[in-house]
N, C-alpha and C positions, 0 to 999 in steps of 0.2 A: 082647390080645396083638398083633393086627394094628396097632392104634393105636400101641403101644409101638415096634414095628418101624418104622413110618412116621416117628415122631419121631426115631428113631435115624438113619435114612437122611437125613432133613432136616438133622439136626445135623452129619452128616458133610459134606454139601454146604456148609453155612454156614461151618463152621470152616475148610474147605479152599478157600474162595473167594478169588481173587486177581484183580487187574486188570492187563492187559498195558500196559507203560509207553508204547507207541507207539500202538497201535490202540484201546486202551481196552476191549478185549473181556474179558468175565468168564471166568476160567479156574478149573478145579478142580485144586487142588494139595494132595492128601492126602499124597503122598510127600514126605518132608523132602528139601530140596536136598542136604544133606550126605550122606545115604544114597545118593541118585541119583548124585552125583558120585563117591563111593567105588566104586560098582558099575561106573561108566564107566571109572574109572582102572584097575581090575583087568582089565576086558575089553580095554581098549586095550593094556595091557602084554602080555596073552596073545597078541594079534594080532601085536605087534611081536616077541615071542619066537619066533614061527614062522620068522623069518628072511626072509620075503618083503618086505623093506623096502629101499628104496634108501638108501645111506649119506647122512648129512647133508651131505657134501662134494659130492655129485652136483649137477650143474647144475639138474636138475629139482627136487630138494629145496630148493636155495637159492632158486630162483624162487618156489616155493610159500610158503616161509617169509617171503621179502621182501614179497610181496603181503599175506600174513596180518598181518604186523607193522604195515602201514599201516592195516589195518582195525580191529585190536584196540582202539586208543585210542577210536575212535568207538563201539565196542560197549560199552566201559566207561562212556562218557558216557551211554549209554542205560540201562545196568544196572550201577551202581557196584559191586555185589557181585562182578562178574566180575573186578575188579582183584585178587581174592584167589585166583583160579583158577590151576591149574598148566597154563597154555596150552602146547600142543605140536602141531607139525605133522609128518606123515610122508607119504612117497609110497610106496604099496604096489604091488608087482609083481602086477598084476591086469589082464587084458585088457578087463574090463567097463568101460563108461562110467559111472563113479560117483564120488561124493565124499560125505563125511559129516562131521558134527561131533557128538560125544557130549556128554553133560552134563559141565560142568566144563571145557570148552575143549579137548578132545582132537579134533584134526582129521586127516582122512585124505583123500588124493586118489589115485585109481588111475592107473597108467600108461596104461590104456586111455583115460581121459579126455584125457590129454595127447597120446597118439600118434594116436588115431583122430579126435579133433575138431580137433587142432592149434589150440587157442584162442590168440587174442592175449592180451596181459596184461590188457586191459580185460575181455575175455570170461572169462578165468580168475578175475579179481577178482569177477565176478558170481557164479560158482560158489561161491567161498570165502565171500563175503559172505552168500549165501543160507544156507549151512550154519552160519555164525556166528550168523545171525539165529535159526535153530532153537535154538541153544544158549542165547542170552540170553533167548529167549522162553520157555524152560523147557518146550519141547515134549515132551522125553523124560519129564520128571516128569509132565506133563499126561496123556500117554498111559498111563503107569503108573497114575495116579490114576483115570482113567476105567475102566481094566480092573478096578482094585480095587473101585470103586463098583458096577460091573456085577455082579461076583461077589458082593458084599455083598447087592445087591438080589435076585439069584437065590437066595442062601442064605435070605434072609428069605421069599421067595415059596415056597420049598420047605418051610420050617419051618411057615409059616402055612397054605399051600394044599395041602401034601402033593404037590407035583409029583413025578412019576416021572422017572427018568433021561432017558428019550426026550424028554419034554416040556421038561425043563430044558435039554437040548441044543438043541432047536428054538428055545427062548427066547433062548439064548445066540447062536445064529446070527442071529436077528432083531435082537438088540441090536447086533450087529456092523454089519449093513447100515444100521440106523436111527440108530445113535449113533456108533460108533467110526469108520466110514469117512467120514461127513460131517465129523466133527471133524478127521480126518487131512487131508482135502482143504482144510479151512479153515486148518489150520496151514501147509500148503504155500503157499497164497495169501498168508498172513500173512508167511511167510518171504520170499516174492518181494517184498512191499511193504517190509519192514524191510531186506532185503538190498540192494535198490535204493538206499535211503537211506544205508546204511552205505558202499556203494561210491562213491556220489556225494560224500559227505563226505570220503572218502579220496582223491578226485581221479581216480576212474575213470569213464569215459564211460558214462552210463546206457543209451545206444543200443546198447551191446554186449550188453545183456540180450536184445534181440530177435534179433540175429544169432546169439547163442549158442543160443537155443531153436530157431531155424530149422535150425541144424546138428544139434541134438538130434533134431528132427523128421525130418530126412533119414535119420538113423541108426536111428530106431525102426521097429518093425514095426507090424502092425495091433493097435490097442488095443481092449480090450473096452469095454462101456458105462461111462460115468463113475461111475454110482452104485455100481458094484462095484469101484471102484478107490480106492487110497489117495491118488492124485494127480489134480489137475484135468485136463481135456482140454487137450492141448498147444495147439490152435488158440485156444481161449478164453484160455489163459494168455498167449499172445503178444499177443492183443488187449488184455488188461488191462495188460500191461507197456507197450504202445504208448500207452495212455491216461495212464499214470502218468509217462511220460518228460517231458512239458512241465513238470510240477511239479518234477522233479528237475534239469533242466538249469541253472537258476540256482544251485542248491546246488553242482553240479559245477563250473560256471564260476567261482564264488567260491572253491572249493577250489583250483582250478588257478591262479587269479590270485594266491592268497595264498602259493603255494609259492615 
């Protein structure tokens, strides 16, 4: 029985294996893209229905949309399936410094991001490109798939080993720290890398990624240990962006020169 369960778990990983189009990283993709997109569309519509959204005619909405429209063609160049997505941008009335991109190209930027950071267009483009990078990298699907595989593994362990509820819960927490959180941090670093590339190809200065994160660092409070976080340490993040900028500057300069 244990051998059968092991083969089943292995088959799930093999069938759901994908390769990231830019970084070449192996990804677990059990969740179908169509299903993940549909769930995202429904959630996005529910958020918009609450009414805490700036009208499309607002200057902030038009600014976010214009920057996003410059980035989308380069996202499609990396992930052609994204040409079929129902791309949409909205600015939400929310004081928190946050932005997001759901599966299927649904993008949101909070007013807190605009009002409190006062980003330049180049800095705002880094925010949007980072979120678009999450979307075309399938990070939402990947997180869902990891959660599904963890639950499958725990179910197998419970069936085979007879784990009680308390032990299963401890195993679930351990899996979160050992698997889910490191994957989440890797996805953030991946979105930084891909986002920097998208923004550079769209003609936005890569150096703005550093000034943006310096602003973010000034706004942020005391962070806990990185191994308990979904995001990389901000200082290390800035260092990695600084190392990547020399590779991105020729791409940016070519994009600017070609406009």
